[in-house]
VOVEXFI-224503 format. One line per 10 residues: number of its first residue (from 1); for each residue x, y negated, z of N, C-alpha, C. Coordinates in steps of 0.2 Angstrom, whole numbers. Example, Ala and Ser with C-alpha at 12.3 -4.5 7.8 and 13.67 -1.06 7.14 Angstrom:
<sites>
1 = 66,28,39,62,22,39,66,16,39 | 64,11,35,68,5,36,64,0,39;
</sites>
This chain:
<sites>
1 = 96,-697,-224,94,-690,-225,86,-690,-226 | 85,-685,-231,78,-685,-233,74,-680,-229 | 67,-681,-228,63,-677,-224,64,-669,-225 | 64,-668,-232,65,-661,-234,71,-657,-232 | 77,-662,-230,83,-659,-228,83,-657,-221 | 78,-659,-217,78,-659,-210,77,-651,-208 | 72,-648,-211,70,-642,-209,73,-636,-211 | 73,-630,-207,76,-624,-209,73,-620,-214 | 66,-621,-215,62,-618,-220,61,-623,-226 | 63,-621,-232,63,-625,-237,55,-627,-238;
11 = 54,-634,-239,47,-636,-239,44,-634,-246 | 48,-632,-251,46,-630,-257,43,-622,-257 | 45,-619,-252,44,-612,-251,36,-611,-250 | 33,-606,-254,26,-605,-253,25,-601,-247 | 20,-603,-243,18,-599,-237,11,-597,-238 | 10,-590,-239,3,-587,-240,-1,-589,-234 | -7,-592,-236,-12,-594,-231,-15,-589,-227 | -16,-583,-231,-19,-577,-229,-15,-571,-230 | -14,-567,-225,-10,-561,-225,-15,-555,-227 | -14,-551,-232,-19,-546,-234,-16,-539,-233;
21 = -19,-536,-228,-16,-529,-226,-15,-524,-232 | -20,-525,-237,-20,-520,-242,-14,-521,-247 | -11,-527,-247,-6,-529,-252,1,-525,-250 | 2,-520,-252,8,-516,-250,12,-513,-255 | 11,-516,-261,15,-513,-267,22,-517,-268 | 22,-523,-267,27,-528,-269,32,-528,-263 | 38,-524,-264,43,-524,-259,46,-530,-257 | 47,-535,-262,50,-541,-260,45,-545,-256 | 39,-545,-257,34,-548,-253,34,-546,-246 | 34,-539,-246,33,-536,-239,40,-538,-235;
31 = 45,-538,-238,52,-539,-235,51,-547,-233 | 49,-551,-237,48,-558,-235,43,-559,-229 | 38,-555,-229,33,-556,-223,36,-554,-217 | 40,-549,-217,44,-547,-211,49,-552,-209 | 53,-554,-214,58,-559,-213,57,-565,-211 | 50,-567,-212,48,-574,-209,43,-573,-203 | 43,-567,-201,38,-566,-195,41,-569,-189 | 37,-573,-185,39,-576,-179,37,-572,-173 | 42,-569,-170,41,-565,-164,40,-569,-158 | 34,-571,-156,33,-575,-150,34,-571,-144;
41 = 34,-574,-138,34,-569,-132,28,-565,-131 | 22,-567,-134,17,-563,-133,17,-557,-138 | 19,-559,-144,20,-553,-150,26,-549,-148 | 31,-551,-144,36,-547,-142,34,-541,-137 | 29,-543,-133,27,-539,-128,22,-534,-131 | 18,-536,-136,13,-532,-139,17,-527,-144 | 22,-529,-147,25,-524,-152,29,-519,-148 | 32,-521,-142,36,-516,-138,31,-511,-135 | 25,-513,-133,20,-509,-130,18,-504,-135 | 16,-506,-141,14,-502,-147,20,-497,-148;
51 = 26,-499,-149,31,-495,-152,33,-489,-146 | 33,-492,-140,34,-487,-134,29,-481,-134 | 23,-483,-135,17,-478,-135,18,-474,-141 | 19,-477,-147,19,-473,-153,24,-468,-154 | 30,-470,-152,36,-466,-152,36,-460,-147 | 32,-462,-141,31,-456,-136,27,-451,-139 | 22,-452,-143,18,-447,-146,21,-443,-151 | 27,-444,-153,31,-439,-157,32,-433,-153 | 33,-433,-146,34,-428,-142,28,-426,-138 | 24,-431,-136,18,-429,-131,11,-431,-135;
61 = 7,-426,-135,0,-427,-138,-3,-432,-134 | -8,-436,-138,-12,-441,-134,-19,-442,-138 | -23,-444,-134,-30,-446,-136,-30,-454,-137 | -25,-457,-135,-25,-465,-136,-22,-466,-142 | -26,-467,-147,-24,-467,-154,-26,-474,-158 | -29,-479,-153,-31,-485,-156,-27,-491,-155 | -27,-495,-159,-25,-502,-159,-30,-507,-160 | -32,-511,-155,-37,-516,-157,-34,-523,-156 | -34,-527,-162,-31,-533,-162,-37,-539,-163 | -38,-543,-158,-43,-548,-159,-40,-555,-158;
71 = -44,-560,-160,-41,-567,-160,-45,-571,-165 | -44,-578,-164,-47,-583,-168,-45,-582,-176 | -49,-585,-180,-47,-585,-187,-40,-589,-188 | -35,-586,-191,-29,-589,-192,-24,-588,-186 | -26,-584,-181,-21,-582,-176,-16,-577,-177 | -17,-574,-183,-12,-569,-185,-13,-562,-184 | -20,-560,-184,-22,-553,-182,-20,-549,-188 | -21,-551,-194,-20,-546,-200,-12,-546,-200 | -9,-551,-199,-1,-551,-200,2,-546,-195 | -1,-546,-189,2,-542,-183,0,-534,-185;
81 = -6,-533,-187,-8,-526,-189,-4,-524,-195 | -2,-528,-200,2,-526,-205,9,-525,-203 | 12,-529,-199,19,-528,-197,19,-522,-193 | 15,-521,-188,15,-515,-184,14,-508,-188 | 10,-508,-193,9,-503,-198,16,-502,-202 | 19,-507,-204,25,-507,-208,31,-504,-204 | 31,-506,-198,36,-503,-193,35,-496,-192 | 29,-494,-191,27,-486,-190,29,-482,-196 | 28,-485,-202,29,-482,-208,37,-482,-210 | 40,-488,-208,47,-489,-208,49,-488,-215;
91 = 46,-491,-220,48,-490,-227,54,-494,-228 | 58,-492,-233,64,-496,-235,62,-501,-240 | 63,-507,-239,61,-513,-243,67,-517,-245 | 68,-516,-252,73,-519,-255,80,-517,-252 | 81,-511,-251,87,-508,-248,88,-508,-241 | 83,-511,-237,84,-511,-230,77,-509,-226 | 78,-505,-221,72,-502,-218,68,-508,-215 | 61,-507,-214,57,-512,-211,59,-513,-203 | 61,-507,-200,64,-508,-193,70,-512,-193 | 75,-512,-197,80,-516,-197,79,-523,-198;
101 = 74,-524,-203,72,-531,-205,69,-534,-199 | 64,-530,-195,61,-533,-189,66,-534,-183 | 70,-530,-183,75,-531,-177,79,-537,-177 | 80,-540,-184,83,-546,-185,79,-552,-183 | 72,-551,-182,68,-556,-180,67,-557,-173 | 69,-552,-169,68,-552,-162,74,-556,-159 | 73,-561,-155,79,-565,-152,83,-560,-147 | 89,-560,-148,93,-556,-144,93,-557,-136 | 91,-563,-134,90,-564,-127,83,-563,-125 | 78,-560,-129,72,-559,-127,71,-553,-122;
111 = 67,-553,-117,66,-548,-112,66,-541,-114 | 62,-540,-120,60,-534,-122,65,-532,-128 | 70,-536,-129,74,-534,-135,77,-527,-135 | 81,-525,-130,84,-519,-129,79,-513,-130 | 73,-514,-127,68,-509,-128,65,-508,-135 | 64,-514,-138,61,-514,-145,66,-510,-150 | 73,-512,-149,78,-509,-153,78,-502,-152 | 78,-500,-146,78,-492,-144,72,-489,-148 | 66,-492,-147,60,-488,-150,61,-488,-158 | 63,-494,-161,64,-494,-168,69,-489,-170;
121 = 74,-487,-166,79,-482,-168,76,-475,-168 | 70,-474,-165,66,-468,-165,62,-466,-171 | 60,-472,-175,55,-471,-180,56,-466,-185 | 63,-465,-187,65,-461,-192,63,-453,-191 | 61,-452,-184,59,-445,-183,53,-443,-185 | 49,-448,-187,42,-447,-190,41,-449,-197 | 37,-445,-200,35,-447,-207,28,-450,-207 | 27,-457,-206,20,-460,-205,18,-463,-212 | 12,-461,-214,8,-464,-220,3,-469,-218 | 3,-475,-221,-2,-480,-219,-7,-481,-225;
131 = -14,-481,-223,-19,-483,-228,-22,-489,-225 | -21,-495,-228,-24,-501,-225,-28,-505,-230 | -34,-508,-228,-38,-512,-232,-43,-516,-228 | -45,-521,-231,-51,-525,-228,-57,-521,-229 | -60,-518,-224,-66,-514,-224,-72,-518,-227 | -72,-524,-226,-77,-528,-228,-78,-529,-236 | -72,-528,-239,-72,-530,-246,-73,-524,-251 | -73,-518,-248,-74,-512,-252,-82,-512,-254 | -83,-510,-260,-89,-510,-263,-94,-506,-259 | -100,-509,-257,-105,-505,-254,-103,-502,-247;
141 = -98,-506,-244,-96,-503,-238,-101,-503,-232 | -106,-507,-232,-110,-507,-226,-116,-502,-227 | -117,-499,-233,-122,-494,-234,-119,-487,-235 | -112,-487,-236,-109,-480,-237,-107,-477,-230 | -109,-471,-228,-106,-468,-222,-99,-469,-221 | -96,-471,-215,-89,-472,-214,-85,-466,-216 | -87,-460,-214,-82,-455,-216,-81,-454,-224 | -87,-455,-228,-86,-455,-235,-82,-460,-238 | -83,-466,-235,-79,-472,-237,-71,-471,-236 | -69,-468,-230,-62,-467,-228,-59,-462,-232;
151 = -63,-456,-233,-61,-451,-237,-60,-453,-245 | -64,-457,-247,-63,-459,-254,-57,-463,-255 | -56,-468,-250,-50,-472,-250,-44,-468,-249 | -44,-463,-245,-38,-459,-244,-37,-455,-251 | -42,-452,-254,-40,-449,-261,-38,-454,-266 | -40,-460,-266,-38,-465,-271,-31,-467,-269 | -29,-467,-263,-22,-468,-261,-17,-463,-264 | -20,-457,-265,-16,-451,-268,-16,-451,-275 | -19,-456,-278,-20,-456,-286,-26,-453,-289 | -30,-451,-285,-37,-448,-287,-41,-453,-290;
161 = -47,-451,-293,-52,-456,-296,-56,-458,-290 | -60,-463,-291,-65,-466,-286,-71,-462,-285 | -72,-457,-289,-78,-452,-288,-76,-447,-283 | -79,-448,-277,-77,-444,-271,-78,-437,-272 | -83,-435,-276,-85,-428,-276,-80,-424,-282 | -79,-428,-287,-74,-425,-292,-67,-425,-289 | -65,-430,-285,-59,-430,-281,-58,-424,-276 | -64,-423,-273,-64,-417,-268,-64,-410,-271 | -68,-409,-276,-69,-403,-279,-64,-401,-284 | -62,-406,-288,-57,-404,-294,-50,-407,-292;
171 = -49,-413,-291,-43,-416,-290,-39,-413,-284 | -42,-413,-279,-39,-410,-273,-36,-403,-273 | -41,-399,-276,-39,-392,-277,-34,-391,-282 | -34,-395,-288,-29,-394,-293,-22,-397,-290 | -23,-402,-286,-16,-405,-283,-13,-399,-279 | -17,-395,-275,-14,-390,-271,-10,-385,-275 | -12,-384,-282,-10,-379,-286,-4,-382,-291 | -3,-389,-289,3,-392,-293,0,-394,-300 | -6,-395,-301,-9,-396,-308,-12,-403,-309 | -11,-407,-304,-15,-414,-304,-12,-418,-310;
181 = -6,-418,-311,-3,-422,-317,-6,-419,-324 | -6,-412,-324,-9,-409,-330,-16,-412,-331 | -20,-412,-326,-27,-414,-326,-28,-421,-329 | -24,-425,-326,-24,-433,-328,-22,-434,-335 | -17,-430,-337,-14,-430,-344,-19,-428,-349 | -23,-423,-347,-28,-420,-352,-34,-425,-352 | -36,-428,-346,-41,-433,-347,-39,-439,-351 | -33,-441,-350,-31,-447,-354,-31,-445,-362 | -29,-439,-363,-29,-437,-371,-36,-437,-373 | -40,-434,-370,-47,-433,-372,-51,-440,-372;
191 = -50,-444,-367,-53,-451,-367,-50,-456,-371 | -43,-455,-373,-39,-460,-376,-39,-466,-372 | -38,-465,-366,-37,-471,-361,-32,-469,-356 | -29,-474,-353,-24,-473,-347,-28,-470,-341 | -25,-467,-337,-28,-464,-330,-30,-470,-326 | -27,-476,-326,-29,-482,-322,-36,-484,-325 | -37,-484,-331,-44,-485,-334,-49,-480,-332 | -47,-474,-332,-52,-469,-331,-54,-469,-323 | -48,-470,-319,-49,-470,-312,-54,-475,-310 | -54,-481,-313,-58,-486,-311,-66,-485,-313;
201 = -67,-481,-318,-74,-480,-320,-75,-473,-322 | -75,-468,-317,-75,-461,-318,-82,-459,-321 | -87,-463,-319,-94,-461,-322,-94,-462,-329 | -91,-467,-332,-91,-468,-339,-87,-463,-343 | -82,-461,-340,-77,-456,-343,-79,-449,-340 | -85,-447,-338,-86,-441,-335,-85,-435,-340 | -87,-436,-346,-86,-431,-351,-79,-429,-352 | -75,-434,-352,-67,-432,-353,-65,-429,-346 | -67,-431,-341,-65,-428,-334,-67,-421,-334 | -73,-419,-336,-76,-412,-336,-72,-408,-340;
211 = -71,-410,-346,-67,-406,-351,-60,-405,-349 | -57,-410,-346,-50,-409,-344,-50,-404,-338 | -55,-403,-334,-55,-398,-329,-56,-391,-332 | -60,-391,-337,-61,-384,-340,-54,-382,-344 | -50,-387,-346,-44,-386,-350,-39,-383,-345 | -38,-387,-339,-33,-385,-334,-35,-379,-330 | -41,-378,-328,-43,-373,-324,-48,-368,-328 | -46,-365,-333,-51,-361,-337,-54,-355,-333 | -51,-353,-328,-53,-347,-325,-59,-349,-320 | -59,-355,-318,-65,-357,-314,-70,-361,-317;
221 = -69,-364,-323,-74,-368,-327,-73,-366,-334 | -78,-363,-337,-78,-362,-344,-82,-367,-348 | -86,-371,-345,-89,-377,-348,-90,-383,-344 | -91,-389,-347,-92,-395,-343,-98,-394,-339 | -103,-390,-341,-109,-390,-337,-107,-387,-330 | -103,-382,-330,-101,-379,-323,-97,-384,-319 | -93,-388,-322,-90,-393,-318,-95,-398,-315 | -100,-400,-319,-105,-405,-317,-109,-401,-311 | -111,-395,-312,-114,-391,-307,-111,-391,-300 | -104,-390,-300,-100,-389,-294,-100,-396,-291;
231 = -99,-402,-295,-99,-408,-292,-106,-410,-289 | -111,-408,-292,-118,-410,-290,-119,-406,-283 | -117,-400,-283,-118,-396,-276,-114,-399,-271 | -108,-402,-273,-104,-405,-267,-107,-411,-265 | -111,-414,-268,-114,-421,-266,-120,-420,-262 | -123,-414,-262,-129,-412,-258,-128,-412,-251 | -132,-414,-247,-132,-413,-240,-127,-418,-237 | -126,-418,-230,-122,-423,-226,-116,-419,-224 | -112,-415,-228,-107,-412,-226,-100,-416,-225 | -101,-422,-228,-95,-427,-228,-96,-431,-221;
241 = -96,-428,-216,-97,-432,-209,-90,-433,-206 | -90,-436,-200,-83,-437,-197,-79,-431,-195 | -83,-426,-194,-79,-419,-192,-75,-417,-199 | -79,-417,-204,-76,-415,-211,-70,-419,-213 | -71,-426,-212,-66,-431,-213,-59,-429,-209 | -60,-429,-203,-54,-428,-198,-51,-421,-200 | -55,-416,-201,-52,-409,-202,-48,-409,-209 | -51,-413,-214,-48,-413,-220,-41,-417,-220 | -41,-422,-216,-35,-426,-215,-30,-422,-211 | -32,-419,-206,-27,-415,-202,-24,-409,-206;
251 = -28,-406,-211,-26,-401,-215,-20,-404,-220 | -21,-410,-222,-16,-413,-227,-10,-415,-223 | -11,-417,-216,-5,-419,-212,-1,-413,-211 | -4,-407,-210,-1,-401,-208,3,-399,-214 | 1,-399,-220,4,-398,-226,11,-402,-227 | 10,-409,-225,15,-414,-226,21,-412,-221 | 19,-410,-215,24,-408,-210,28,-402,-212 | 25,-397,-215,29,-391,-218,33,-394,-223 | 31,-398,-227,35,-401,-233,41,-405,-231 | 40,-409,-226,45,-414,-223,49,-411,-218;
261 = 47,-406,-214,50,-404,-208,50,-409,-202 | 46,-414,-203,45,-419,-198,38,-419,-195 | 38,-423,-189,31,-425,-186,28,-430,-191 | 22,-429,-193,18,-433,-198,12,-437,-194 | 11,-443,-197,6,-447,-194,2,-450,-200 | -4,-451,-199,-8,-455,-204,-12,-461,-200 | -11,-467,-203,-13,-473,-199,-18,-477,-204 | -24,-478,-201,-29,-482,-205,-29,-489,-202 | -28,-494,-206,-28,-501,-204,-35,-504,-207 | -40,-505,-202,-46,-507,-205,-47,-514,-203;
271 = -45,-519,-207,-45,-526,-206,-52,-528,-206 | -53,-533,-202,-60,-537,-202,-66,-532,-200 | -64,-527,-195,-69,-522,-193,-75,-526,-190 | -74,-531,-186,-79,-535,-183,-84,-537,-187 | -82,-540,-193,-87,-543,-198,-91,-537,-201 | -88,-531,-202,-91,-525,-205,-96,-523,-200 | -94,-522,-193,-99,-520,-188,-105,-525,-187 | -103,-531,-187,-108,-537,-185,-112,-535,-179 | -119,-535,-180,-123,-533,-174,-126,-526,-175 | -123,-522,-179,-126,-515,-181,-124,-510,-176;
281 = -128,-507,-172,-126,-502,-168,-125,-496,-172 | -128,-495,-177,-126,-489,-182,-119,-489,-184 | -117,-495,-186,-110,-495,-189,-105,-495,-183 | -107,-498,-177,-102,-497,-171,-102,-490,-169 | -107,-486,-169,-108,-479,-168,-103,-475,-172 | -103,-477,-179,-99,-473,-184,-92,-474,-182 | -90,-480,-180,-83,-482,-179,-81,-478,-172 | -86,-478,-167,-84,-474,-161,-83,-467,-162 | -88,-464,-167,-87,-457,-168,-81,-455,-172 | -79,-460,-176,-72,-459,-180,-66,-459,-175;
291 = -66,-464,-170,-61,-464,-166,-61,-458,-161 | -66,-456,-158,-67,-450,-154,-65,-444,-157 | -67,-443,-163,-65,-436,-167,-58,-436,-168 | -55,-442,-171,-48,-442,-172,-44,-441,-166 | -46,-444,-160,-43,-444,-154,-43,-436,-151 | -48,-433,-151,-49,-427,-148,-46,-421,-153 | -47,-422,-159,-44,-416,-164,-37,-418,-166 | -36,-424,-167,-29,-426,-170,-24,-426,-165 | -25,-428,-158,-20,-428,-153,-14,-432,-155 | -15,-438,-158,-10,-442,-160,-8,-442,-167;
301 = -11,-438,-171,-9,-437,-178,-12,-442,-183 | -18,-444,-180,-22,-449,-184,-23,-456,-180 | -21,-461,-182,-21,-468,-179,-26,-472,-182 | -30,-476,-178,-35,-481,-181,-33,-488,-178 | -31,-493,-183,-30,-500,-181,-36,-504,-183 | -39,-508,-179,-45,-512,-181,-43,-520,-179 | -45,-524,-183,-45,-531,-181,-52,-534,-181 | -53,-539,-176,-59,-542,-175,-58,-549,-173 | -63,-554,-174,-62,-560,-172,-64,-560,-164 | -68,-556,-162,-70,-555,-155,-67,-549,-152;
311 = -66,-549,-145,-63,-544,-142,-68,-538,-141 | -66,-532,-139,-70,-526,-139,-77,-527,-135 | -77,-530,-130,-83,-531,-126,-88,-535,-129 | -86,-541,-133,-90,-545,-137,-93,-541,-143 | -90,-537,-146,-92,-533,-151,-98,-528,-149 | -97,-525,-143,-102,-521,-140,-108,-524,-138 | -107,-530,-136,-113,-534,-133,-117,-536,-139 | -113,-539,-145,-117,-541,-151,-121,-535,-154 | -118,-529,-153,-122,-523,-156,-127,-520,-151 | -127,-523,-146,-132,-521,-140,-131,-513,-139;
321 = -124,-512,-138,-123,-505,-136,-123,-504,-129 | -123,-498,-127,-123,-497,-119,-116,-497,-117 | -116,-500,-110,-110,-500,-107,-106,-494,-107 | -110,-488,-106,-107,-482,-106,-103,-480,-112 | -106,-482,-118,-102,-481,-124,-96,-485,-124 | -96,-491,-122,-90,-495,-122,-84,-492,-118 | -86,-489,-112,-81,-486,-108,-78,-480,-111 | -82,-477,-115,-80,-470,-118,-75,-472,-123 | -76,-477,-127,-71,-478,-133,-65,-482,-130 | -66,-486,-125,-61,-491,-123,-54,-487,-121;
331 = -55,-481,-118,-49,-478,-117,-45,-475,-123 | -49,-475,-128,-45,-472,-134,-40,-478,-137 | -42,-484,-135,-38,-489,-138,-33,-491,-133 | -27,-488,-133,-21,-489,-128,-19,-496,-129 | -19,-499,-135,-16,-505,-136,-22,-510,-138 | -23,-515,-134,-28,-520,-135,-25,-527,-135 | -24,-530,-140,-20,-536,-141,-24,-542,-143 | -24,-547,-139,-28,-553,-141,-23,-559,-142 | -24,-562,-148,-20,-568,-150,-24,-574,-149 | -20,-579,-146,-23,-585,-144,-21,-591,-149;
341 = -23,-597,-147,-21,-603,-151,-14,-605,-149 | -12,-602,-143,-5,-603,-141,0,-600,-146 | -2,-594,-148,2,-590,-153,3,-594,-159 | -3,-597,-161,-3,-601,-168,2,-607,-167 | 2,-611,-161,7,-616,-160,14,-614,-161 | 15,-609,-157,22,-607,-157,25,-605,-164 | 20,-601,-168,22,-599,-175,23,-606,-179 | 19,-611,-178,20,-617,-182,27,-620,-181 | 28,-620,-174,35,-623,-172,41,-620,-175 | 40,-613,-175,46,-609,-177,46,-608,-185;
351 = 40,-607,-187,40,-605,-195,41,-611,-199 | 37,-617,-197,36,-623,-201,41,-628,-199 | 41,-630,-193,44,-636,-191,51,-635,-188 | 54,-629,-188,61,-628,-185,66,-632,-189 | 70,-636,-186,75,-640,-189,81,-636,-190 | 85,-638,-195,92,-635,-196,96,-639,-191 | 103,-637,-190,107,-640,-186,108,-647,-188 | 109,-649,-194,110,-656,-196,104,-660,-195 | 98,-657,-196,92,-661,-195,91,-662,-188 | 92,-657,-183,92,-658,-176,96,-663,-174;
361 = 102,-664,-176,107,-669,-174,105,-676,-176 | 102,-676,-182,100,-683,-185,94,-685,-181;
</sites>
């Protein structure tokens, strides 16, 4: 018998060394990530805890809307965050829901098996939308106020351009009127470029974007100068604060709930938040303000997932924050999950070294 014939996992199979939370387009890849996920006893408890609380909030408002995942590099923080978000969203991946795919990964003799299956069966009651990215990799993320950063990312997830003010003033409003596709088509025709090209560099294609707005909304804008003036005014002052962000998101969630007839949720997965915060009390305060505002105003409609190499206490100590601040935010994170080297070893044994029946007998 050859060594390659011993193992359950084909040794030719490519195993991604890094899980990227933002990679959410390829259904086959997402299905494979769930299908190969190793549910260790620790992961089993964490997932059960999260699902129990998350599904409870479909009926009961809550201010505990945070999930904090910490652990060593390579311990599976991003993978757990991605799996939890995929479960909450419960997308259909290659014909099978994420919940059903995950259920098959939980050992039937696991202590939490029945509980997890019960919670997975409730996920269809909610329409959850996920916005996931490595906050460290976004351009100028350390100098851009967090509310602006997240609002821009949210608008881009809806297909708007990367210019926050054009997205807010023009695209969002025309989207409400059912004219967003008309706007993008007009911009493409005028610029002689695809919307993907325009979206990536809205400053270069500003003339086409302004003319398109005049064409689609002539009652509001009679000239490109009026469009530019409206956008300039929108960028003045500090109105895009955390209160503005949360209010905007809750308005959008309310519209979605009326359209779907379901409870709706929005989940932000902010991977590598610890690296983004570093020792900056200002960035830590921004994260704290976001979580508190989303907690108090959203009452369970907006969720925040963060991953860090260090636990919550270490992050606060590094940023020299007051202990009172930590206590204030700690209660917002109902789920605080720490992954250890033990989890890595169990994953290696099950994912890489598990033998097939013939190999085990040999």
